Every structure is written in structure tokens, then in C-alpha cells.
N, C-alpha and C positions, 0 to 999 in steps of 0.2 A: 874788125873785119874775118885776118885768117880763125880765131875763136869761134867766127858766131857758125861758119863753115864748117870748121869741125867736131861743134853741139851736132849741130846738122846733120854730119853726114854719121853720127855716131849714134843721133837718134833714128836716122833713118834704120842703120846694122842690125839696132836689137832690136825696130820695127815687125823688120824682114825674119829673122830671128825667131819673133813669137808668133807670126802669124803661118811661117814652110808646114806642110804635112809633113808631120812624124815618120817617116819611113823604115822597114827592118828590109836595109838593100839585101842580107843573108837569107830572107823568105817569100819567098817569090806569092804574090797572087791564088797562088794554084791551091798552096802547101796550107792558109787560113781559110780555101773554100773544105778543103780535103779532112782541115779536122774539124768546122763549125757541120758540116754534114755530119762527123762520126758525132759531135754531140749529141744534134735534135734525134740522130741511130741510136743515143741510149740513153736518151730523156725517154724516146717512145719504148724503146723495151724497159725501161724504173716505170714505166707505167701501166704497162701487160703484167710486168712481180705483180705492180700496190692491185691489180685487180684479179691475180691470179690466190694471191696473201687475206682476197677477203682485206683490206685495209684502206681507210680510203685515205688518207694519212698521206701516203707512199702517193695515189693515182695525185695525191692537189699538189704533188716534189714541188714538181719544177713549172706550179700555172702563175698566172703573173696574179697582182694584188684586183685587176681590176677584168680575171681571166671572163668572156662569158660563150659560156658553154652551152651548145644549142642540139643536148639528145632527141634521137626522134619524137614525134607524139606527146611533147610534154613543155613544158615552158620552157623559156628560157633560166640556163640559172647564172646573178653575174657574181661573181666574188668571190678571192681563194678560200672567206670562210663559212659561202657556202655548200657546204660536205652533205648534209643531212641525208641528200635525195641520193647519191652515195652509195653512206653506208645504209637503208634502209635496204639496193638493193644486193649490195654484198652484207646485208645479213640475212639476203631471204635466200640468195642459190650460193651453188658454190664455180668459179664461173672459169674455166680453161678458154682463153685468147690467142691468139696468133695475128696478130697486123703482118703487112705485106708492102712496101713502100712502093708504090713507081713511080713518084717526082720528087725530085725537091729543090726547090729554084730559091735561092737567097739572091737580097737586093739589100744592101750596105747593112741594116738594122733590125730587117725585117725579110724574114723565110715563110714557105711554107713544105706543109709535107704530105703529098696526095698518095689516095691510097688503096687496099681495105682491108677486108675482115671475118676473120672465121672462128667466132662465138660460143660457145659451150657450155649453157647456163644451167648446175642441176638443180632444183627446190631443194634446202636443209631440210625441211618439214616434206620429203616425200615428195613423186612423184618426177613423172620422165622428161628425161631431161632435153632443148631442144636444141637444137644449131641452127644456126644464121651466120647472110652474110651479107657483110655491109659496106657500104664506101667512107672513108673518112676523109675532111681537109680539115687538114693543123697547122695556126699559124701564131709563130712564133715570132716575139722581140727581145731585141738583145735593150737590156736594161743594168744600167751601168758591169759593161762587160760581162751579161752574165744572158745567155738565150733562158727563155721565159717562155710556157704557153700563155697564147691572148686566146687567141678566136680557139672554141673546137667545134666541130660538126660532122655530123655521119649521120645518112642511116640507111636504114636495112633497106635487103636488096628484095625482098619477099616472094611469095613465092615464088617457081617457074612459071615464065609466060603458059599459055596455052596456047598449044596450034592447029 
């Protein structure tokens, strides 16, 4: 009977150790959130640098395999290999863009970044540059410990309201 109780106690101990959450007591949760925010900021900056360099692959460097991109006035683009649309845009225009985040919310393995952008596109074939402003909402998913862009949506603010 003692042997059975010992085996049961040992089994319970092993099971409890295997299911308890692993935490790093030296790192407070705020540090993890701050690190995650810094990563999302870095991804946004990489995205802008890719646009300005005219490099579609750099724009998609942090894309999830099943990314859904919803550009204004265009069909939805699905998948990280679907880059022809951005290649066409970047081959036709030189881009200068500034993204400004207004809100980042992180919940487990999902996060979003909401903000606005100011973009100037200059036709490479010649012609006047146009500058526009837009709102964006980018949704991120942590995949295998790494933040990836899962959903991107933005829309033009359009011309100023007539009063």
C-alpha cells in the first residue's frame, strides 16, 4: 500500500510540475508588454523603410503566411506570397511615408496598432507628387514566439470636408 501511495504522490507531483505555468519572476509583465510594443514599433518602421526603398519583399518581411491585406478601393489580398500588387505600386511610384501610432493594444498572442499615415507618392514616369493622409489598423499575431502582421487595413482620409 505504501508503494502505491508513493507512486500516486510522485505521479501527482510530476503532473503538477508539468502543467504549472512557467514564469520568469525576474521579469514583470510590464516588461514583456514594453518589449512587445517595441517589437511592433520596429515592424511598423521596417514596413515604412520597405515602402520608401521600393522593396515589396521588405514590406512583407513581417507578414504572417495567411496575411489579409485590405487596401483602399482594391480587392482584398490574401497570403504572404501575393506581392504583385505592391510591387506594381512601388515600381510606379517613389514613396515617402510617415506612420504614427496612436494606440497599441496587446492581448495574449494578438495585438493591434491603430494610427495614421502621411504618404507622398511621386510618379516615376514623371508628374506631380500627391500627398495623402490615411487611417490604419494593423492586427498582429504571435506565431512561434514572433510577432507577424496578420491583417492590415487602411483607408484614405480623402479631401477635406467642405463647410
